[in-house]
N, C-alpha and C positions, 0 to 999 in steps of 0.2 A: 879600134885599137891598131896602132901602127905596128910594123913588122918587128921593130926592136923590142917593143913592149911584149909582143907575143913570145918572142924568144926568151925574154926574162921570165915569163910565166913557165915555160917549159924547163928552163934551167933551175928555177926554184923548186919545181915539183921533183926533179931528179935529185937535187941535193938535200931536200928537206923531207919529202914524203916517201920517195921510193928507195932512197939509200938505206941499205941494211934490211930492206923489206922485200923488194922486188928487183933482183939483178937485171931482169929483162927490161922492165920499164925504166929503170934508172939509165941503162945504156941507151935505149931508144930515145928517151927524152933529151939526154945530153947531146946526142947526135943531131936530133931534130932542131935543137936550139942553135945549131951552127949551119942549118940548111934553109936557105930562103924558100925553096919550092915546097918542102914538107911543112915547115912552120907556117907558110902562107896559106895552107889549106884552112887553118883556123880563122882566117880573116872573114869567113862567111858565117861564123857563129853568131847567134843572137846576142843582143846586148847583155853583158854580164856573164856570158857563157863561154868565154875564151878560157878553156881549161885544158891542161895536158891530158887529164883523164878522158875528156871528150875525144881527143885525137886517138888515144889508145883504144878506147871502146869502139870507135869507128873502124880502126884497123882490125880489131878482134872480130867484129861482126862480119867484115869482108872475108877474113880468113875462114870463119865458120862456113861461109857460103862456098868456099873453094878449098875444102880440107885436104886435097891431094897436092896443093901447091907446096913447093919445097920450104916455104916459110913456115909451114905448119909444124915442122920438126922442132921449132923453137917454142912452140905453144903447148905446154903440158895439158892445158884444158882440152886439147884436141888429140891427145895421145903422144905429142912430141916429147922427146927426152934429151935433146941437145942443149947444152948450156951456151951462153953467149960466146961467140967466136968471131974471127975477122969477117965471116960471110954474113953475119946477122944483119948488120945495118944495110949493106948494099942490097940484100934481098928484100928487106923491109921497104927501103926507099923505092926501089923499082916496082914492087908490088903495089904500093899505095899510089904512086904517080901514074901507073898504067890504068888505075881505076879512079883517077882524080875526080871525074864527074860524079861517080857513085859516092865517093868520100864526101864531096861538098854537099851532096843532097842529104846525107845523114847528118853532117855537122850543122847544116843550116836549119834542120827540122827537129833535132833531138836534143834532149837534156841528158846529162849524166844522172842516172837514177839507181845508184847502187843501193840495194836493199840488203844491208849486211846483217844476216840473221844473228851472228855471234854477239852483236851489240846488245841483244836481249839480256845476256849475262851481265853486262855492265849496268843496264838500267834496272834490273830486277831488285837489287838492294835499295835503290832509291824509291821505286814504286812501293816496295814492301814497307818502307818507313812512312811514306805518305798514307798508305792504307791503315797502318797502325794508328797514326794520328787521327785519321778519319773515323776510326771505330770499326774498321774491318772491310766494309764493302765500298768499292769505288767504280766509277766509269772511266774509260780511257779515251782520250782524243789525241791522236798523233798528227802533228803538223809536219807536212813534208813527208807523207807516208809512203810514197812510191807505190808498191803493191800491197802495203799494209801487213807485211809478214810479222813485224814486231808486235802487232796487236794480238797475236796469238801467244804472247809470252807466258800467260798463265797455264798453257798446255805443254810447255817445254820442260824438260828435265835439266838440272844444273849440277855440275860438280866443280867446286872451287878448290884447286890444289894449293895448300898453304905451305909455308916454310916448315921443315921438319917432318913432312909427309902427311900431316893432318889434312883431312878433306871436309869441306862443308857441302852438304847436299840440300837441294830444294826442288820443288816441283813434283809432278806425278812420278811415282816409282816406275811406271811403264809409259814411256813417251816415244813417239816416232822420232822426235827431234831432241837429241841430247847434246848439250853444250858444255864445253870444258873451258875453264878460265883459270889462269894462275893468279893467286891472290897473295900479295905480301903486305907487310905492315910497316908504315913509316914509324920512326921513333916516337914512342908515346901513344901509338894507336892501339886500339883493341878491336879484334875481329868482329864484324857485324853479326848480329843475330838474325838469321833468315828464317822466315816461316816456310813450312812445307808447301803451302799453297797460297794463292791469291784469290780473293773473291771479287771477280769482275762482273758487274751487273750489266754492262753494255759497253760497246766500243765502236769507234768510228775513226776514219782517217780523212785528212784534208790535204789535197795536193792539187797543184795547178794542172797536172796531167797524170792522174792515177793510172797505174799499170794494171791491165786486165790479164791475169795469168791464164785465163782460158783461151787467149789469143796466142797462138804459137809464135808469131812474129814478135809480139810484145815480150814474151818470155825469153826469146832468143836475144833481144836487145838487153834485157835485164842481166842475162848471163854474160853478155859481151862487156857489160860495165864492170864485171868482176875482173880483177887483174889476172891475166892469162897464165902466169906461172904459179898460181895458187889454186890448183884444181879442187882441193878439199873444200874451199869456200863455195865453189860451184855445185859440188855434190850436196852440200848442206842446203844451199838455196833450192835445189830441186826437191829435196826431202821436205823442206818447209812448205814449198809450193803445193806439193801433193797433199800434205796435211791440211793446208788452208782450204783446199777444194772441198773438204768436208764441213768446214765452218767458215764460210765466206763472210768477212766483215763488210760493213757498209763503208764505201769509199765515196767521198764527196769531192767533186771538181770545184775548185775555188782558190782564191788567194789567201795566203796564210795570215794576212793582216786584215784586209777589208771584209773577208768572209768568215773570219774567225768567230765572231760573236754568234752568227747564225748557226754555225756548225756546233758550237758549244751548247746552244739552246736546244739542240735535238737530243741531248743526253741529260738524263735526270740524275740527281743525287750528287754526292761529293765527286769532284772531277779532278783527275790527274791528266795534265797536259804534257805530252812527251815531245821533245825535239832531240834529234840525234844527227849531228853534222849537217844541219839544215841552215842555221843562221849565218854561216860563212857565205851563203849564197845571197844573203840580204845585205844591202848597203847599211851604213851606220844609222841613217835616219829611219829606215824601215825596222831595224832592230829595236830602236827606241819606241817606235809605234807599236811593235808587237808586245813589248813589255807593258806599255801603257794599256793595251787591250786586256792583258792578263790582270793587271791591277784593277781595271774597271769592272771586269767580270767578278773578281774576288770581293767586290763591295756588296754583291748580292747573293753570293753562294760560296761554299767552301771550295777553294781551288788550290791545287799544288802544281808547281811546274818542276818536272824532273827533266833535266837536260844533260846530255853527254855531248859537249861542244868544246871547241878550243876556247880557252878562257876569254880571250879578247872578243870573241863573237857571241859568247853566251853569258856566263855568270858575272862577268865584269859589269854588266848593266845594272846589277843589283848588289854586287859585292866588290866595289872598287878597291884599288890599292893593294891587291894581293899579288905582288911581284913574284912570289914563290910559285904561282900557278901559271905565269906568263912566259916561261922559259922557251927557248927555241929547241926543245928536246923532242918535238913531234908528238907530245902527249896531250890529250884532251883532259877535261875535268868533268867529273860527275857531280852535279849539284842538285839540291832540293830547295825550293823556295815556296813559302806560303805567305799570305798577307794577313796581318792582324791590325784592325783599325786603320787601314790604309797604308800601313808600313810593311815593307818586304822584310821577312826574316829568311835570310839566305844562309845556306851551309854548303861548303865544299866537302864532299864525302870521300872522293878518291881521284887520283890521277889515272888515266886510262889510255891504253893503246887503241888507236882508232878503229881497228878491225876486231876488237873484242878478245884478243888473245891473252891479255893480262890487265891487272889493275893493282895500284898501290893504295891501300886504305889509309886515310889521313886521321890524325887525332881530332876529336870534336871539341 
């Protein structure tokens, strides 16, 4: 990718993904989009991996390793409390370019592997619907699982704060991982009915580079992939990682398309396939191949696909023509798909904030 295209990636991230969510990353990405030297660091990224989040994670990891550097005062994840000011960018730029070789080594060898625990609160209603249709018990297969933290969703506690002060609760009453999500209703929508628990018979994750949370360096990289001015997300990640250590899921190294069938075959019974902000990393042809793999599997066993993806990357493959889901508002879509007699039955359940903080339930 040429330098101008890299700058466009950084600018789009700042204006679409970070704006209103992360003042620090919005500022840094906008400045990097105008700086040949900093933007040029991304030129060594693997094919398809030129992402602003990779640059931000790389800088975050390097600041983790040098926590007394003045730049750390802008990183709440490291105890900093200063907001963006005129010194932020010059400090960031000099810090990163002084460590350009280390930065390039990370960028050329790493993927952005955010394992956003709060997305479990978005996926839970979709998995609950699939489990109800399946008769109760399901196995889970997460494609693009990273460290597999979402596979523990049946052990998490959930509180959904609705308009008017009402709360919906689900999951175990006593759970080390408690998730909160704002839930509002689109016109004509009715609040979902959520079971108190999910019956998960087995679970596995499939990823090209699964993260081993028993490796401190791998855990540090996963934390670095969390946006630095959102320390609550990092604390939740650590809590979920500690809980997972008691119930380690099976993580399979492999490709989300070519190794999908083999991974699915390792799980018995009705199968729920999960994807969460994974398909944006696939090209259009690979997304089509992935959906084809799902349909092929569904010809021989009960399969549900529960996705929390941007509409164009996910649900549009099986539910085209929904322009109401394709807006540039930064929201993703929670969808559930099952196959009957070779035909996909797809439903858009909710519009979702990508980091799990809120959802808007849609009329069915």
